[in-house]
Each structure stands twice: as structure tokens, then as C-alpha cells.
N, CA, C and O atoms as CSV, one atom per row, in Angstrom:
chain,resi,resn,atom,element,x,y,z
A,1,MET,N,N,32.333,-4.593,-16.738
A,1,MET,CA,C,31.638,-4.592,-15.469
A,1,MET,C,C,30.125,-4.682,-15.733
A,1,MET,O,O,29.576,-3.846,-16.450
A,2,PRO,N,N,29.449,-5.692,-15.156
A,2,PRO,CA,C,28.025,-5.873,-15.421
A,2,PRO,C,C,27.187,-4.775,-14.751
A,2,PRO,O,O,27.507,-4.281,-13.670
A,3,LYS,N,N,26.096,-4.418,-15.449
A,3,LYS,CA,C,25.185,-3.427,-14.892
A,3,LYS,C,C,24.345,-4.078,-13.799
A,3,LYS,O,O,23.842,-5.189,-13.970
A,4,VAL,N,N,24.199,-3.389,-12.691
A,4,VAL,CA,C,23.365,-3.878,-11.602
A,4,VAL,C,C,22.057,-3.106,-11.651
A,4,VAL,O,O,22.044,-1.877,-11.584
A,5,LYS,N,N,20.960,-3.840,-11.767
A,5,LYS,CA,C,19.660,-3.186,-11.843
A,5,LYS,C,C,19.254,-2.705,-10.453
A,5,LYS,O,O,19.293,-3.461,-9.482
A,6,LYS,N,N,18.867,-1.447,-10.377
A,6,LYS,CA,C,18.461,-0.861,-9.106
A,6,LYS,C,C,17.032,-1.290,-8.776
A,6,LYS,O,O,16.143,-1.192,-9.621
A,7,ILE,N,N,16.813,-1.763,-7.555
A,7,ILE,CA,C,15.500,-2.205,-7.118
A,7,ILE,C,C,14.820,-1.039,-6.406
A,7,ILE,O,O,15.367,-0.514,-5.436
A,8,PRO,N,N,13.628,-0.618,-6.870
A,8,PRO,CA,C,12.958,0.514,-6.239
A,8,PRO,C,C,12.538,0.199,-4.807
A,8,PRO,O,O,12.085,-0.909,-4.517
A,9,GLN,N,N,12.688,1.162,-3.924
A,9,GLN,CA,C,12.329,1.032,-2.523
A,9,GLN,C,C,11.140,1.939,-2.223
A,9,GLN,O,O,11.040,3.038,-2.768
A,10,ARG,N,N,10.236,1.475,-1.351
A,10,ARG,CA,C,9.102,2.276,-0.911
A,10,ARG,C,C,8.967,2.104,0.604
A,10,ARG,O,O,9.453,1.132,1.183
A,11,GLN,N,N,8.292,3.078,1.231
A,11,GLN,CA,C,8.120,3.047,2.678
A,11,GLN,C,C,6.700,2.624,3.031
A,11,GLN,O,O,5.733,3.135,2.467
A,12,CYS,N,N,6.583,1.695,3.959
A,12,CYS,CA,C,5.289,1.248,4.452
A,12,CYS,C,C,4.684,2.364,5.304
A,12,CYS,O,O,5.369,2.929,6.157
A,13,VAL,N,N,3.401,2.689,5.079
A,13,VAL,CA,C,2.775,3.750,5.856
A,13,VAL,C,C,2.449,3.290,7.279
A,13,VAL,O,O,2.186,4.120,8.149
A,14,GLY,N,N,2.465,1.983,7.525
A,14,GLY,CA,C,2.172,1.465,8.859
A,14,GLY,C,C,3.391,1.447,9.760
A,14,GLY,O,O,3.405,2.097,10.805
A,15,CYS,N,N,4.420,0.699,9.358
A,15,CYS,CA,C,5.610,0.535,10.205
A,15,CYS,C,C,6.739,1.486,9.834
A,15,CYS,O,O,7.737,1.568,10.551
A,16,ARG,N,N,6.595,2.213,8.710
A,16,ARG,CA,C,7.556,3.224,8.270
A,16,ARG,C,C,8.930,2.657,7.906
A,16,ARG,O,O,9.924,3.380,7.963
A,17,THR,N,N,9.004,1.378,7.533
A,17,THR,CA,C,10.275,0.795,7.111
A,17,THR,C,C,10.365,0.779,5.592
A,17,THR,O,O,9.350,0.654,4.907
A,18,MET,N,N,11.571,0.904,5.069
A,18,MET,CA,C,11.816,0.864,3.631
A,18,MET,C,C,11.968,-0.597,3.208
A,18,MET,O,O,12.728,-1.354,3.810
A,19,ARG,N,N,11.234,-0.977,2.167
A,19,ARG,CA,C,11.314,-2.331,1.634
A,19,ARG,C,C,11.270,-2.261,0.122
A,19,ARG,O,O,10.960,-1.217,-0.452
A,20,ASP,N,N,11.582,-3.379,-0.521
A,20,ASP,CA,C,11.473,-3.454,-1.972
A,20,ASP,C,C,10.015,-3.226,-2.380
A,20,ASP,O,O,9.092,-3.688,-1.710
A,21,LYS,N,N,9.829,-2.522,-3.466
A,21,LYS,CA,C,8.490,-2.172,-3.946
A,21,LYS,C,C,7.631,-3.411,-4.157
A,21,LYS,O,O,6.440,-3.396,-3.845
A,22,ARG,N,N,8.213,-4.475,-4.677
A,22,ARG,CA,C,7.455,-5.690,-4.974
A,22,ARG,C,C,6.994,-6.433,-3.717
A,22,ARG,O,O,6.084,-7.259,-3.794
A,23,GLU,N,N,7.600,-6.156,-2.576
A,23,GLU,CA,C,7.216,-6.815,-1.330
A,23,GLU,C,C,5.994,-6.166,-0.691
A,23,GLU,O,O,5.393,-6.744,0.214
A,24,LEU,N,N,5.619,-4.976,-1.147
A,24,LEU,CA,C,4.549,-4.212,-0.519
A,24,LEU,C,C,3.265,-4.257,-1.337
A,24,LEU,O,O,3.292,-4.530,-2.538
A,25,LEU,N,N,2.146,-3.988,-0.682
A,25,LEU,CA,C,0.856,-3.872,-1.356
A,25,LEU,C,C,0.599,-2.392,-1.637
A,25,LEU,O,O,0.829,-1.547,-0.772
A,26,ARG,N,N,0.125,-2.076,-2.838
A,26,ARG,CA,C,-0.140,-0.683,-3.200
A,26,ARG,C,C,-1.636,-0.423,-3.170
A,26,ARG,O,O,-2.432,-1.175,-3.734
A,27,VAL,N,N,-1.995,0.659,-2.499
A,27,VAL,CA,C,-3.369,1.144,-2.480
A,27,VAL,C,C,-3.351,2.442,-3.268
A,27,VAL,O,O,-2.484,3.287,-3.044
A,28,VAL,N,N,-4.303,2.618,-4.195
A,28,VAL,CA,C,-4.281,3.783,-5.068
A,28,VAL,C,C,-5.621,4.515,-5.023
A,28,VAL,O,O,-6.682,3.895,-4.953
A,29,ARG,N,N,-5.547,5.845,-5.064
A,29,ARG,CA,C,-6.736,6.687,-5.251
A,29,ARG,C,C,-6.701,7.139,-6.696
A,29,ARG,O,O,-5.815,7.897,-7.092
A,30,THR,N,N,-7.654,6.681,-7.481
A,30,THR,CA,C,-7.680,6.997,-8.904
A,30,THR,C,C,-8.059,8.461,-9.111
A,30,THR,O,O,-8.574,9.099,-8.193
A,31,PRO,N,N,-7.811,8.998,-10.300
A,31,PRO,CA,C,-8.221,10.381,-10.580
A,31,PRO,C,C,-9.734,10.607,-10.408
A,31,PRO,O,O,-10.165,11.739,-10.187
A,32,GLU,N,N,-10.533,9.545,-10.507
A,32,GLU,CA,C,-11.976,9.659,-10.303
A,32,GLU,C,C,-12.343,9.653,-8.825
A,32,GLU,O,O,-13.501,9.888,-8.480
A,33,GLY,N,N,-11.367,9.384,-7.934
A,33,GLY,CA,C,-11.612,9.387,-6.496
A,33,GLY,C,C,-11.885,8.021,-5.904
A,33,GLY,O,O,-12.182,7.919,-4.714
A,34,GLU,N,N,-11.795,6.970,-6.700
A,34,GLU,CA,C,-12.049,5.613,-6.222
A,34,GLU,C,C,-10.803,5.064,-5.523
A,34,GLU,O,O,-9.687,5.264,-6.001
A,35,ILE,N,N,-10.989,4.379,-4.403
A,35,ILE,CA,C,-9.887,3.747,-3.663
A,35,ILE,C,C,-9.899,2.265,-4.004
A,35,ILE,O,O,-10.924,1.597,-3.872
A,36,MET,N,N,-8.730,1.745,-4.452
A,36,MET,CA,C,-8.664,0.325,-4.801
A,36,MET,C,C,-7.259,-0.222,-4.583
A,36,MET,O,O,-6.287,0.522,-4.454
A,37,LEU,N,N,-7.190,-1.543,-4.546
A,37,LEU,CA,C,-5.897,-2.215,-4.475
A,37,LEU,C,C,-5.313,-2.265,-5.873
A,37,LEU,O,O,-6.034,-2.465,-6.851
A,38,ASP,N,N,-4.007,-2.083,-5.965
A,38,ASP,CA,C,-3.334,-2.084,-7.260
A,38,ASP,C,C,-2.344,-3.237,-7.281
A,38,ASP,O,O,-1.221,-3.115,-6.790
A,39,ALA,N,N,-2.765,-4.349,-7.849
A,39,ALA,CA,C,-1.910,-5.533,-7.900
A,39,ALA,C,C,-0.738,-5.344,-8.862
A,39,ALA,O,O,0.340,-5.895,-8.638
A,40,THR,N,N,-0.939,-4.571,-9.929
A,40,THR,CA,C,0.113,-4.389,-10.924
A,40,THR,C,C,1.122,-3.323,-10.524
A,40,THR,O,O,2.274,-3.365,-10.956
A,41,GLY,N,N,0.697,-2.369,-9.701
A,41,GLY,CA,C,1.587,-1.278,-9.317
A,41,GLY,C,C,1.703,-0.216,-10.386
A,41,GLY,O,O,2.588,0.637,-10.314
A,42,LYS,N,N,0.818,-0.251,-11.389
A,42,LYS,CA,C,0.932,0.677,-12.513
A,42,LYS,C,C,-0.316,1.514,-12.761
A,42,LYS,O,O,-0.356,2.281,-13.723
A,43,LYS,N,N,-1.341,1.382,-11.910
A,43,LYS,CA,C,-2.540,2.178,-12.126
A,43,LYS,C,C,-2.238,3.644,-11.890
A,43,LYS,O,O,-1.404,3.989,-11.053
A,44,SER,N,N,-2.922,4.507,-12.631
A,44,SER,CA,C,-2.677,5.928,-12.452
A,44,SER,C,C,-3.413,6.412,-11.206
A,44,SER,O,O,-4.486,5.915,-10.864
A,45,GLY,N,N,-2.822,7.370,-10.553
A,45,GLY,CA,C,-3.405,7.938,-9.348
A,45,GLY,C,C,-2.381,8.022,-8.239
A,45,GLY,O,O,-1.214,7.679,-8.424
A,46,ARG,N,N,-2.830,8.480,-7.084
A,46,ARG,CA,C,-1.958,8.642,-5.930
A,46,ARG,C,C,-1.893,7.316,-5.185
A,46,ARG,O,O,-2.927,6.730,-4.865
A,47,GLY,N,N,-0.689,6.843,-4.910
A,47,GLY,CA,C,-0.522,5.539,-4.284
A,47,GLY,C,C,0.146,5.607,-2.928
A,47,GLY,O,O,0.864,6.556,-2.614
A,48,ALA,N,N,-0.103,4.582,-2.128
A,48,ALA,CA,C,0.540,4.404,-0.830
A,48,ALA,C,C,0.818,2.915,-0.672
A,48,ALA,O,O,0.111,2.083,-1.240
A,49,TYR,N,N,1.827,2.590,0.084
A,49,TYR,CA,C,2.264,1.202,0.214
A,49,TYR,C,C,2.140,0.724,1.655
A,49,TYR,O,O,2.382,1.472,2.602
A,50,VAL,N,N,1.750,-0.562,1.796
A,50,VAL,CA,C,1.604,-1.196,3.105
A,50,VAL,C,C,2.250,-2.568,3.041
A,50,VAL,O,O,2.123,-3.271,2.039
A,51,CYS,N,N,2.947,-2.955,4.115
A,51,CYS,CA,C,3.519,-4.297,4.212
A,51,CYS,C,C,2.384,-5.332,4.201
A,51,CYS,O,O,1.285,-5.039,4.673
A,52,PRO,N,N,2.632,-6.512,3.680
A,52,PRO,CA,C,1.598,-7.558,3.709
A,52,PRO,C,C,1.527,-8.208,5.094
A,52,PRO,O,O,1.581,-9.431,5.216
A,53,ASP,N,N,1.406,-7.388,6.121
A,53,ASP,CA,C,1.384,-7.830,7.510
A,53,ASP,C,C,0.187,-7.166,8.197
A,53,ASP,O,O,0.080,-5.940,8.174
A,54,PRO,N,N,-0.707,-7.936,8.801
A,54,PRO,CA,C,-1.892,-7.343,9.428
A,54,PRO,C,C,-1.572,-6.303,10.507
A,54,PRO,O,O,-2.345,-5.364,10.694
A,55,THR,N,N,-0.463,-6.449,11.210
A,55,THR,CA,C,-0.135,-5.457,12.239
A,55,THR,C,C,0.206,-4.108,11.622
A,55,THR,O,O,-0.117,-3.070,12.201
A,56,CYS,N,N,0.854,-4.099,10.457
A,56,CYS,CA,C,1.154,-2.840,9.769
A,56,CYS,C,C,-0.128,-2.173,9.301
A,56,CYS,O,O,-0.257,-0.951,9.371
A,57,LEU,N,N,-1.072,-2.966,8.824
A,57,LEU,CA,C,-2.345,-2.414,8.387
A,57,LEU,C,C,-3.094,-1.805,9.570
A,57,LEU,O,O,-3.703,-0.743,9.442
A,58,GLN,N,N,-3.048,-2.474,10.714
A,58,GLN,CA,C,-3.710,-1.938,11.905
A,58,GLN,C,C,-3.061,-0.629,12.359
A,58,GLN,O,O,-3.757,0.307,12.755
A,59,LYS,N,N,-1.731,-0.563,12.302
A,59,LYS,CA,C,-1.030,0.678,12.658
A,59,LYS,C,C,-1.419,1.806,11.713
A,59,LYS,O,O,-1.668,2.929,12.151
A,60,ALA,N,N,-1.471,1.508,10.413
A,60,ALA,CA,C,-1.830,2.521,9.422
A,60,ALA,C,C,-3.264,3.001,9.626
A,60,ALA,O,O,-3.559,4.183,9.451
A,61,ARG,N,N,-4.147,2.085,9.995
A,61,ARG,CA,C,-5.549,2.463,10.218
A,61,ARG,C,C,-5.691,3.294,11.489
A,61,ARG,O,O,-6.400,4.301,11.501
A,62,LYS,N,N,-5.021,2.874,12.551
A,62,LYS,CA,C,-5.130,3.577,13.828
A,62,LYS,C,C,-4.559,4.992,13.744
A,62,LYS,O,O,-5.138,5.931,14.291
A,63,SER,N,N,-3.431,5.143,13.065
A,63,SER,CA,C,-2.791,6.457,12.961
A,63,SER,C,C,-3.324,7.277,11.782
A,63,SER,O,O,-2.907,8.418,11.582
A,64,ARG,N,N,-4.249,6.694,10.997
A,64,ARG,CA,C,-4.832,7.346,9.822
A,64,ARG,C,C,-3.771,7.701,8.781
A,64,ARG,O,O,-3.945,8.643,8.008
A,65,ALA,N,N,-2.676,6.949,8.764
A,65,ALA,CA,C,-1.574,7.218,7.840
A,65,ALA,C,C,-1.983,6.962,6.394
A,65,ALA,O,O,-1.558,7.692,5.498
A,66,LEU,N,N,-2.783,5.959,6.156
A,66,LEU,CA,C,-3.230,5.658,4.794
A,66,LEU,C,C,-4.147,6.774,4.274
A,66,LEU,O,O,-4.065,7.161,3.108
A,67,SER,N,N,-5.006,7.277,5.139
A,67,SER,CA,C,-5.883,8.386,4.749
A,67,SER,C,C,-5.076,9.634,4.419
A,67,SER,O,O,-5.379,10.334,3.452
A,68,ARG,N,N,-4.058,9.914,5.210
A,68,ARG,CA,C,-3.203,11.082,4.949
A,68,ARG,C,C,-2.415,10.914,3.665
A,68,ARG,O,O,-2.283,11.860,2.889
A,69,ALA,N,N,-1.893,9.728,3.435
A,69,ALA,CA,C,-1.081,9.489,2.242
A,69,ALA,C,C,-1.909,9.629,0.966
A,69,ALA,O,O,-1.423,10.139,-0.043
A,70,LEU,N,N,-3.154,9.177,1.015
A,70,LEU,CA,C,-4.007,9.247,-0.174
A,70,LEU,C,C,-4.841,10.526,-0.208
A,70,LEU,O,O,-5.566,10.773,-1.172
A,71,GLU,N,N,-4.741,11.322,0.826
A,71,GLU,CA,C,-5.449,12.606,0.930
A,71,GLU,C,C,-6.956,12.459,0.791
A,71,GLU,O,O,-7.605,13.285,0.148
A,72,THR,N,N,-7.520,11.409,1.390
A,72,THR,CA,C,-8.963,11.176,1.387
A,72,THR,C,C,-9.300,10.180,2.499
A,72,THR,O,O,-8.414,9.503,3.022
A,73,GLU,N,N,-10.569,10.095,2.853
A,73,GLU,CA,C,-11.005,9.109,3.845
A,73,GLU,C,C,-11.044,7.729,3.201
A,73,GLU,O,O,-11.449,7.581,2.048
A,74,ILE,N,N,-10.621,6.730,3.954
A,74,ILE,CA,C,-10.587,5.354,3.451
A,74,ILE,C,C,-11.800,4.606,4.006
A,74,ILE,O,O,-11.962,4.523,5.223
A,75,PRO,N,N,-12.660,4.058,3.130
A,75,PRO,CA,C,-13.821,3.295,3.620
A,75,PRO,C,C,-13.400,1.963,4.248
A,75,PRO,O,O,-12.327,1.433,3.961
A,76,ASP,N,N,-14.267,1.445,5.103
A,76,ASP,CA,C,-13.987,0.177,5.780
A,76,ASP,C,C,-13.834,-0.974,4.791
A,76,ASP,O,O,-13.121,-1.939,5.069
A,77,GLU,N,N,-14.503,-0.881,3.631
A,77,GLU,CA,C,-14.418,-1.951,2.632
A,77,GLU,C,C,-12.988,-2.110,2.113
A,77,GLU,O,O,-12.553,-3.225,1.825
A,78,VAL,N,N,-12.260,-1.000,1.993
A,78,VAL,CA,C,-10.875,-1.068,1.506
A,78,VAL,C,C,-9.994,-1.766,2.541
A,78,VAL,O,O,-9.150,-2.593,2.195
A,79,TYR,N,N,-10.200,-1.425,3.810
A,79,TYR,CA,C,-9.436,-2.111,4.858
A,79,TYR,C,C,-9.776,-3.600,4.891
A,79,TYR,O,O,-8.896,-4.431,5.112
A,80,ALA,N,N,-11.043,-3.941,4.674
A,80,ALA,CA,C,-11.446,-5.351,4.646
A,80,ALA,C,C,-10.811,-6.063,3.455
A,80,ALA,O,O,-10.362,-7.203,3.582
A,81,ALA,N,N,-10.769,-5.398,2.298
A,81,ALA,CA,C,-10.152,-5.999,1.110
A,81,ALA,C,C,-8.655,-6.195,1.308
A,81,ALA,O,O,-8.107,-7.218,0.897
A,82,LEU,N,N,-7.985,-5.225,1.933
A,82,LEU,CA,C,-6.558,-5.369,2.219
A,82,LEU,C,C,-6.313,-6.545,3.162
A,82,LEU,O,O,-5.397,-7.337,2.943
A,83,SER,N,N,-7.128,-6.661,4.208
A,83,SER,CA,C,-6.984,-7.771,5.144
A,83,SER,C,C,-7.188,-9.114,4.439
A,83,SER,O,O,-6.455,-10.070,4.691
A,84,ALA,N,N,-8.185,-9.180,3.558
A,84,ALA,CA,C,-8.454,-10.416,2.837
A,84,ALA,C,C,-7.304,-10.780,1.919
A,84,ALA,O,O,-6.941,-11.951,1.812
A,85,GLN,N,N,-6.720,-9.778,1.250
A,85,GLN,CA,C,-5.594,-10.058,0.355
A,85,GLN,C,C,-4.372,-10.538,1.147
A,85,GLN,O,O,-3.644,-11.427,0.704
A,86,MET,N,N,-4.159,-9.941,2.316
A,86,MET,CA,C,-3.040,-10.368,3.165
A,86,MET,C,C,-3.233,-11.808,3.619
A,86,MET,O,O,-2.275,-12.579,3.667
A,87,ALA,N,N,-4.459,-12.173,3.949
A,87,ALA,CA,C,-4.752,-13.538,4.398
A,87,ALA,C,C,-4.505,-14.551,3.269
A,87,ALA,O,O,-4.054,-15.668,3.523
A,88,ARG,N,N,-4.803,-14.154,2.018
A,88,ARG,CA,C,-4.576,-15.041,0.875
A,88,ARG,C,C,-3.094,-15.245,0.599
A,88,ARG,O,O,-2.682,-16.330,0.187
A,89,GLU,N,N,-2.289,-14.205,0.823
A,89,GLU,CA,C,-0.872,-14.295,0.505
A,89,GLU,C,C,-0.081,-15.094,1.522
A,89,GLU,O,O,0.967,-15.652,1.197
A,90,VAL,N,N,-0.572,-15.152,2.743
A,90,VAL,CA,C,0.166,-15.859,3.804
A,90,VAL,C,C,-0.168,-17.294,3.840
A,90,VAL,O,O,0.363,-18.031,4.671
């Protein structure tokens, strides 16, 4: 019987749906306190995931879900960078 590789699932902080980890964008707060996008998904620090959909990002921003998940305030530059990355992927 062949082994089936388990695909990790994560929840979007905007729409709260479970999706494959690779389908989501990861935002990480590094141990130094810097907020950045994590393209590799392997940077150390506290991470949160958002769907690559502008409406999910708007929901996360309005409800402050991303700030709660990362336990810090999120600067406008991070939201702008997330929006720009979403625009590039679509």
C-alpha cells in the first residue's frame, strides 16, 4: 500500500477557511519584532496566513485579525506589500 503524503492545512485569518499551506501567503513577526512576508514559509518567528485574495486581506485588516494573530500592530506598509504581492500573483 503506497504512502500518502499528508498536506499541511492552515486557516486564513481573513475568511477563516482551511486551505493547503502552499495556497496561502504567510506573514511573519521575526524574533526581532520585524513584520515581513515569508515567501519560503520557513522563517523563524510567529506566523499568520492569508488567502491570496484582496477581500480576505481587507477582512483581516478591518477585524484586526492579523494584528491579533501576530500579537503586534501591523504597519500600513505591510498591508501595501501584501496587496502588491497579491496583484502580482493574479
